[in-house]
Residue frames relative to the residue before (quaternion, step in Angstrom):
aa qw qx qy qz dx dy dz
X 1.0000 0.0000 0.0000 0.0000 0.00 0.00 0.00
X 0.4313 -0.6956 0.5163 0.2520 3.60 -0.89 0.93
X 0.4606 -0.6443 0.5138 0.3297 3.62 -1.05 0.67
X 0.4218 -0.7013 0.5169 0.2514 3.53 -1.07 0.74
X 0.1272 -0.7816 0.6048 0.0848 3.57 -1.12 0.59
X 0.0728 -0.7621 0.6426 0.0313 3.53 -1.13 0.73
X 0.2180 -0.7918 0.5597 0.1108 3.58 -1.09 0.63
X 0.0029 -0.7407 0.6715 0.0216 3.51 -1.28 0.61
X 0.4293 -0.7024 0.5066 0.2564 3.58 -1.16 0.44
X 0.1128 -0.7542 0.6444 0.0557 3.55 -1.06 0.86
X 0.2171 -0.7671 0.5886 0.1344 3.56 -0.68 1.03
X 0.1009 -0.7769 0.6205 0.0342 3.55 -0.81 1.03
X 0.4880 0.6644 -0.4548 0.3370 3.55 -0.50 1.10
X 0.7726 -0.3689 0.2568 0.4484 3.51 -1.28 -0.25
X 0.8021 0.1618 -0.0799 0.5692 3.57 1.01 -0.71
X 0.1161 0.8326 -0.5307 0.1085 3.56 0.79 1.00
X 0.1366 -0.7857 0.5993 0.0699 3.53 -1.08 0.73
X 0.5022 -0.6463 0.4641 0.3386 3.60 -1.00 0.67
X 0.1054 -0.7649 0.6335 0.0508 3.53 -1.14 0.75
X 0.1674 -0.7854 0.5874 0.1007 3.56 -1.12 0.54
X 0.3320 -0.7037 0.5917 0.2109 3.53 -1.20 0.59
X 0.4967 -0.6570 0.4701 0.3171 3.57 -0.88 0.89
X 0.6239 -0.5523 0.3786 0.4029 3.58 -1.07 0.61
X 0.1346 0.7606 -0.6228 0.1248 3.54 -0.95 0.96
X 0.8229 0.1283 -0.1030 0.5439 3.57 -0.89 0.88
X 0.7929 -0.3334 0.2482 0.4456 3.51 -1.10 -0.79
X 0.7958 0.2657 -0.1382 0.5264 3.63 1.15 -0.34
X 0.2281 -0.7106 0.6489 0.1479 3.49 -1.35 0.53
X 0.1575 -0.7961 0.5818 0.0546 3.58 -0.89 0.96
X 0.0803 0.7691 -0.6336 0.0260 3.56 -1.08 0.74
X 0.0999 -0.8023 0.5858 0.0562 3.54 -1.21 0.37
X 0.2461 -0.6882 0.6566 0.1862 3.48 -1.36 0.45
X 0.4229 -0.7581 0.4398 0.2301 3.56 -0.42 1.22
X 0.5014 -0.6083 0.5214 0.3267 3.52 -1.29 0.45
X 0.0533 -0.8035 0.5925 -0.0228 3.58 -0.47 1.23
X 0.2539 -0.8193 0.4995 0.1214 3.58 -0.40 1.19
X 0.4084 -0.7099 0.4866 0.3041 3.60 1.12 -0.42
X 0.7612 -0.3429 0.2609 0.4846 3.58 -1.22 -0.42
X 0.1872 -0.7732 0.6007 0.0794 3.58 -0.92 0.97
X 0.1328 -0.7826 0.6054 0.0580 3.57 -0.88 0.98
X 0.3441 -0.7771 0.4865 0.2026 3.63 -0.42 1.17
X 0.5890 0.5864 -0.3576 0.4257 3.59 1.26 -0.29
X 0.6423 0.5080 -0.3224 0.4749 3.59 1.21 -0.39
X 0.3727 -0.7732 0.4672 0.2121 3.61 -0.61 1.07
X 0.6051 0.5929 -0.3574 0.3932 3.60 1.14 -0.45
X 0.5962 -0.5669 0.4412 0.3585 3.53 -1.33 0.36
X 0.3014 -0.6985 0.6162 0.2036 3.55 -1.26 0.54
X 0.0624 -0.8249 0.5613 -0.0236 3.58 -0.34 1.28
X 0.0709 0.7695 -0.6322 0.0563 3.53 -1.15 0.71
X 0.2808 -0.7507 0.5719 0.1748 3.55 -1.34 0.12
X 0.1168 -0.7293 0.6665 0.1016 3.49 -1.39 0.31
X 0.3186 -0.7447 0.5539 0.1927 3.56 -1.27 -0.06
X 0.1435 -0.7230 0.6641 0.1250 3.50 -1.19 0.65
X 0.0825 -0.7861 0.6124 0.0145 3.55 -0.96 0.95
X 0.0739 -0.7772 0.6249 0.0018 3.53 -0.99 0.93
X 0.0842 -0.7742 0.6271 0.0159 3.55 -0.92 1.00
X 0.0219 0.8315 -0.5487 0.0844 3.58 -0.59 1.16
X 0.6556 -0.4187 0.4350 0.4536 3.48 -1.42 0.03
X 0.6005 -0.6055 0.3735 0.3651 3.66 -0.95 0.75
X 0.6110 0.5628 -0.3669 0.4187 3.64 1.12 -0.43
X 0.5987 0.5250 -0.3706 0.4781 3.61 1.23 -0.28
X 0.0923 -0.8560 0.5086 0.0086 3.56 -0.38 1.22
X 0.8356 0.0812 -0.0259 0.5427 3.63 1.05 -0.42
X 0.0417 -0.8115 0.5829 -0.0053 3.61 0.34 1.21
X 0.3039 -0.7458 0.5712 0.1584 3.55 -1.16 0.71
X 0.1674 -0.8047 0.5665 0.0594 3.58 -0.78 1.06
X 0.0716 -0.7689 0.6352 0.0132 3.57 -0.88 1.06
X 0.2116 -0.7526 0.6102 0.1281 3.58 -1.19 0.65
X 0.4364 -0.6950 0.5035 0.2701 3.59 -0.99 0.80
X 0.6257 -0.5498 0.4093 0.3724 3.55 -1.32 0.18
X 0.4399 -0.6938 0.4642 0.3312 3.60 1.20 -0.35
X 0.7953 -0.3493 0.2165 0.4458 3.55 -1.30 -0.22
X 0.5925 0.5791 -0.3771 0.4141 3.62 1.15 -0.40
X 0.3431 -0.7643 0.4761 0.2673 3.56 1.19 -0.59
X 0.7371 0.3342 -0.2180 0.5454 3.59 1.26 0.14
X 0.4082 -0.6963 0.5354 0.2487 3.53 -1.18 0.65
X 0.5204 0.6696 -0.3994 0.3483 3.59 1.27 -0.34
X 0.7556 -0.1551 0.0861 0.6305 3.54 1.28 -0.18
X 0.2208 -0.7615 0.5966 0.1239 3.55 -0.17 1.25
X 0.1538 -0.8069 0.5623 0.0953 3.57 -1.13 0.43
X 0.2604 -0.6996 0.6467 0.1566 3.46 -1.27 0.73
X 0.1571 -0.7983 0.5731 0.0978 3.56 -1.04 0.65
X 0.0361 -0.7191 0.6923 0.0482 3.46 -1.44 0.44
X 0.7954 -0.1040 0.0232 0.5966 3.55 -0.19 1.28
X 0.7991 -0.2392 0.2007 0.5138 3.57 -0.76 -1.05
X 0.5729 0.5953 -0.3816 0.4146 3.60 1.28 -0.06
X 0.1504 -0.7745 0.6107 0.0671 3.53 -1.18 0.72
X 0.1122 -0.7758 0.6203 0.0281 3.55 -0.94 0.97
X 0.3093 -0.7706 0.5325 0.1642 3.60 -0.61 1.15
X 0.0924 0.7627 -0.6349 0.0811 3.54 -1.12 0.81
X 0.0920 -0.7867 0.5936 0.1423 3.55 -1.27 -0.14
X 0.3489 -0.7064 0.5839 0.1956 3.52 -1.39 0.33
X 0.1405 -0.8242 0.5486 0.0017 3.54 -0.90 1.01
X 0.4739 -0.6742 0.5040 0.2586 3.51 -1.30 0.57
X 0.7630 0.3241 -0.1677 0.5335 3.60 1.23 -0.31
X 0.5993 -0.6027 0.3979 0.3454 3.57 -1.16 0.62
X 0.6312 0.5187 -0.3374 0.4677 3.61 1.18 -0.41
X 0.3326 -0.7883 0.4559 0.2452 3.55 1.37 -0.08
X 0.3914 0.7121 -0.4778 0.3338 3.54 0.92 1.04
X 0.7557 0.3436 -0.1771 0.5287 3.60 1.13 -0.63
X 0.3152 -0.7766 0.5196 0.1660 3.58 -0.44 1.24
X 0.3068 -0.7393 0.5777 0.1599 3.53 -0.86 1.06
X 0.1680 0.7847 -0.5725 0.1685 3.53 -0.60 1.22
X 0.7110 -0.4358 0.3320 0.4408 3.53 -0.98 -0.88
X 0.6475 -0.5317 0.3136 0.4470 3.58 1.26 0.30
X 0.6391 0.4774 -0.3331 0.5026 3.59 1.28 0.07
X 0.8257 0.2759 -0.1736 0.4604 3.57 -1.33 0.15
X 0.7129 -0.4706 0.2576 0.4515 3.57 1.00 0.81
X 0.5468 0.5974 -0.4116 0.4180 3.60 1.22 0.27
X 0.3268 -0.7248 0.5695 0.2088 3.54 -1.34 0.20
X 0.3164 -0.6438 0.6404 0.2743 3.49 -1.37 0.28
X 0.3336 -0.7394 0.5470 0.2071 3.57 -1.22 0.31
X 0.2399 -0.7503 0.6037 0.1228 3.54 -0.89 1.03
X 0.2662 -0.7543 0.5828 0.1436 3.56 -0.74 1.10
X 0.0365 -0.8055 0.5914 -0.0109 3.56 -0.82 0.99
X 0.7342 0.3989 -0.3059 0.4564 3.51 -1.31 0.28
X 0.2157 0.7820 -0.5750 0.1060 3.52 -0.37 -1.22
X 0.3495 -0.7124 0.5640 0.2283 3.53 -1.24 0.34
X 0.2989 -0.7439 0.5718 0.1740 3.55 -1.05 0.79
X 0.1746 0.7614 -0.5989 0.1764 3.51 -0.79 1.13
X 0.8454 0.1063 -0.0908 0.5155 3.57 -0.96 0.82
X 0.6771 -0.5134 0.2899 0.4404 3.56 1.07 0.68
X 0.6876 0.4125 -0.2875 0.5239 3.59 1.24 0.31
X 0.3292 -0.6934 0.5996 0.2263 3.56 -1.22 0.62
X 0.1544 -0.8120 0.5618 0.0346 3.56 -0.74 1.13
X 0.0909 -0.7712 0.6300 0.0049 3.53 -0.93 1.07
X 0.0008 0.7769 -0.6296 -0.0077 3.55 -1.16 0.60
X 0.0174 0.8034 -0.5940 0.0376 3.57 -0.97 0.82
X 0.4247 -0.6936 0.5289 0.2427 3.55 -1.04 0.84
X 0.2090 -0.7129 0.6572 0.1272 3.51 -1.19 0.79
X 0.2054 -0.7961 0.5612 0.0948 3.58 -0.71 1.08
X 0.1084 -0.8167 0.5663 0.0232 3.58 -0.73 1.07
X 0.0335 -0.7928 0.6083 0.0170 3.56 -1.20 0.56
X 0.1327 -0.7218 0.6742 0.0826 3.52 -1.09 0.90
X 0.3682 -0.7313 0.5179 0.2479 3.63 -0.54 1.07
X 0.5204 -0.6686 0.4471 0.2869 3.57 -1.07 0.78
X 0.8139 0.3434 -0.2344 0.4058 3.52 -1.46 0.12
X 0.3816 0.6793 -0.5334 0.3293 3.59 0.98 0.80
X 0.3350 -0.7641 0.5253 0.1674 3.56 -0.70 1.12
X 0.2185 0.7795 -0.5483 0.2096 3.59 -0.02 1.30
X 0.5302 -0.6309 0.4687 0.3180 3.53 -1.23 0.44
X 0.6355 -0.5151 0.4141 0.3991 3.52 -1.34 0.29
X 0.3684 0.7123 -0.5457 0.2433 3.56 -1.11 0.68
X 0.4897 -0.5999 0.5275 0.3492 3.50 -1.36 -0.08
X 0.1644 -0.8151 0.5545 0.0332 3.54 -0.52 1.25
X 0.0879 0.8106 -0.5750 0.0679 3.56 -1.03 0.71
X 0.0977 -0.7429 0.6595 0.0603 3.51 -1.34 0.36
X 0.2390 -0.7446 0.5972 0.1780 3.57 -1.22 0.34
X 0.1277 -0.7787 0.6141 0.0126 3.51 -0.81 1.15
X 0.2669 -0.7492 0.5848 0.1597 3.56 -0.98 0.88
X 0.2427 -0.7339 0.6209 0.1304 3.57 -0.90 1.00
X 0.0592 -0.7589 0.6466 0.0491 3.55 -1.02 0.85
X 0.1039 -0.7887 0.6052 0.0292 3.54 -0.77 1.09
X 0.1233 -0.7786 0.6144 0.0325 3.54 -0.77 1.11
X 0.0319 0.8145 -0.5764 0.0579 3.58 -0.78 1.02
């Protein structure tokens, strides 16, 4: 039997908003986007933020796997948010130390397997933090920057 996949959109950027996918199949996926807030190119430090991916499944689903796309940059080596002609480099990570890039398992990235979860109301609920980082000292113009990342959950 082929594993099933469902997709939801996660906006990663200055004004990210949570989006949810309507229930379909065995799992429902939702996310709270990574919102970095105001970025100051004069500050040399990194701008770190977090988001969340939540998966709700039938109790028989014990370990869904979550992959994240490269976004509009098409590469995991440095995802990018844009505002007009300006580009701001950032990335998404599977760990709080921001050392392991969360992607689709290619190009040195990892996917994340959700385990455990709590069972309530006939559903198993999983939640995982997505760690984001915008490296400091990027010379970019003022604007609202954004990117769109596709979450793929295989169960």
